[in-house]
C-alpha positions as CSV (number, residue, x, y, z in Angstrom):
1,M,169.4,47.3,49.1
2,W,166.7,49.5,50.5
3,R,163.6,50.4,48.7
4,V,161.1,53.2,49.5
5,W,157.5,52.5,48.6
6,V,155.5,55.5,47.6
7,T,151.8,55.2,47.2
8,P,150.2,56.7,44.1
9,A,148.0,59.1,46.2
10,R,151.0,60.7,47.9
11,R,152.9,60.9,44.7
12,C,150.1,62.7,43.0
13,G,149.3,65.0,45.9
14,S,145.6,64.1,45.9
15,H,145.3,64.2,49.7
16,S,144.9,67.7,51.1
17,A,145.4,68.7,54.7
18,A,141.6,69.1,55.2
19,S,140.9,65.6,54.1
20,R,143.7,64.2,56.2
21,S,142.4,66.1,59.3
22,S,138.9,64.8,58.9
23,R,140.2,61.3,58.6
24,E,142.7,61.6,61.5
25,G,140.7,63.9,63.9
26,F,142.1,66.8,66.0
27,T,145.3,66.8,67.9
28,L,145.3,67.3,71.6
29,I,146.8,70.8,71.2
30,E,144.0,71.9,68.8
31,V,141.3,70.6,71.2
32,S,143.1,72.3,74.2
33,L,143.4,75.6,72.3
34,A,139.8,75.5,71.3
35,L,138.8,74.8,74.9
36,V,140.9,77.6,76.3
37,L,139.6,80.1,73.7
38,S,136.0,79.0,74.4
39,T,136.5,79.4,78.1
40,I,137.9,82.9,77.7
41,V,135.0,84.0,75.4
42,L,132.5,82.5,77.9
43,A,134.1,84.3,80.8
44,L,134.1,87.6,79.0
45,S,130.5,87.2,77.9
46,S,129.4,86.3,81.4
47,S,131.3,89.3,82.9
48,L,129.6,91.6,80.3
49,M,126.2,90.2,81.1
50,V,126.6,90.6,84.8
51,S,127.8,94.2,84.3
52,L,124.8,94.9,82.0
53,W,122.4,93.4,84.5
54,R,123.8,95.5,87.4
55,A,123.7,98.7,85.4
56,E,120.1,97.9,84.4
57,N,119.2,97.4,88.0
58,R,120.8,100.7,89.1
59,L,119.1,102.6,86.3
60,T,115.7,101.0,87.2
61,S,116.2,101.8,90.9
62,A,117.2,105.4,90.1
63,G,114.1,105.8,87.8
64,E,111.8,104.4,90.5
65,V,113.3,106.7,93.1
66,E,112.9,109.7,90.7
67,A,109.2,108.8,90.1
68,M,108.6,108.4,93.9
69,W,110.3,111.8,94.5
70,A,108.3,113.5,91.8
71,S,105.1,112.1,93.4
72,A,106.0,113.2,96.9
73,H,107.2,116.6,95.7
74,R,104.0,117.2,93.7
75,V,101.5,116.2,96.4
76,L,103.4,117.9,99.3
77,A,103.8,121.1,97.3
78,I,100.1,121.3,96.4
79,D,98.9,120.6,100.0
80,A,101.5,122.9,101.6
81,H,100.6,125.8,99.3
82,A,96.9,125.3,100.1
83,A,97.6,125.0,103.9
84,T,96.7,127.7,106.3
85,S,98.6,126.0,109.1
86,A,101.4,123.4,109.4
87,T,102.1,121.5,112.7
88,L,104.5,118.9,113.6
89,L,103.1,115.9,115.6
90,Y,106.0,113.7,116.7
91,D,107.4,112.4,113.4
92,S,104.5,113.5,111.2
93,L,103.4,116.7,109.5
94,L,99.9,118.0,109.9
95,L,98.6,120.4,107.2
96,T,95.3,122.1,107.6
97,E,93.7,123.8,104.6
98,A,91.3,126.8,104.6
99,D,88.2,124.5,104.2
100,G,89.2,122.6,107.4
101,I,90.6,119.4,105.8
102,T,93.7,118.2,107.6
103,Y,96.3,115.9,106.1
104,R,98.8,114.0,108.1
105,Y,102.0,112.9,106.4
106,L,104.2,110.2,107.8
107,A,106.5,107.2,106.8
108,N,105.0,103.9,107.8
109,S,106.7,100.6,108.6
110,R,106.1,99.3,105.0
111,G,108.5,101.9,103.5
112,Q,105.7,104.2,102.3
113,L,105.1,107.9,102.6
114,V,101.4,108.1,103.3
115,R,98.9,111.0,103.5
116,I,96.0,110.4,105.9
117,Q,93.0,112.7,105.6
118,T,91.2,113.5,108.8
119,G,87.9,111.8,108.8
120,G,89.1,108.9,106.5
121,G,91.1,108.3,103.5
122,T,94.7,107.2,103.2
123,A,96.9,107.6,100.1
124,V,100.3,106.2,99.4
125,I,102.3,109.1,98.1
126,A,105.6,107.3,97.6
127,T,107.1,103.9,98.2
128,M,110.8,102.9,98.8
129,V,110.9,105.4,101.7
130,Q,113.3,104.6,104.5
131,S,112.5,107.7,106.6
132,V,111.0,111.2,106.4
133,A,111.8,114.2,108.6
134,F,109.9,117.4,108.7
135,K,110.8,120.8,110.1
136,V,108.4,123.7,110.4
137,L,109.6,127.2,110.5
138,V,107.8,130.5,110.1
139,G,106.1,130.3,106.7
140,E,108.2,127.4,105.6
141,I,108.1,123.6,105.7
142,H,111.3,121.6,105.2
143,A,110.9,117.9,104.3
144,S,113.8,115.5,104.0
145,I,113.0,112.1,102.5
146,T,115.5,109.2,102.6
147,F,114.8,106.4,100.1
148,T,115.8,102.7,100.6
149,D,118.7,103.1,98.2
150,G,120.3,105.6,100.6
151,E,119.5,108.7,98.6
152,T,118.1,111.7,100.5
153,R,116.1,114.5,98.9
154,D,115.2,117.8,100.5
155,L,112.3,120.0,99.8
156,T,111.4,123.5,101.1
157,L,107.7,124.6,100.8
158,C,105.7,127.7,101.8
159,T,102.2,127.7,103.2
160,L,99.4,129.8,101.8
161,S,99.3,132.1,104.8
162,G,102.7,131.7,106.2
163,A,101.0,130.7,109.5
164,V,102.9,127.8,111.1
165,S,102.4,126.3,114.6
166,S,105.1,124.7,116.7
167,S,105.6,121.1,117.5
168,P,103.8,119.7,120.6
169,G,106.4,117.0,121.2
């Protein structure tokens, strides 16, 4: 005859699934599932962080370009409106004011738009400048500034007297 032995613990139901798991450990399927889920969460988190970092860099760059444009626009507008004459000298713009002060605007090799005052004094008007192009017409000055991010901004200014000279070169 066959006999089945039942331990008192099983008969009373005192062992719960949690206490049995802690005693026996995790199955391979549970560990694999936890690993797969953790990998998915990590991949999604990493992708989100990279996207946020790129967006932050684009916004920062756009803000810096906007600040550089505002600086160049402000200084060029003030000097052009006070200028009695505007002349192109190769790739630079010469503005002469009524009091005889002459400013030369150009983009240097360091990516800066600079204003050089005749007799001394150089000011950096904007950075992150790839190139600048000026065009002088009767009573108008057109400036086109290309920034290192590829964005180009155009500006049209009028001189005080409308007197503009032609380019020597």
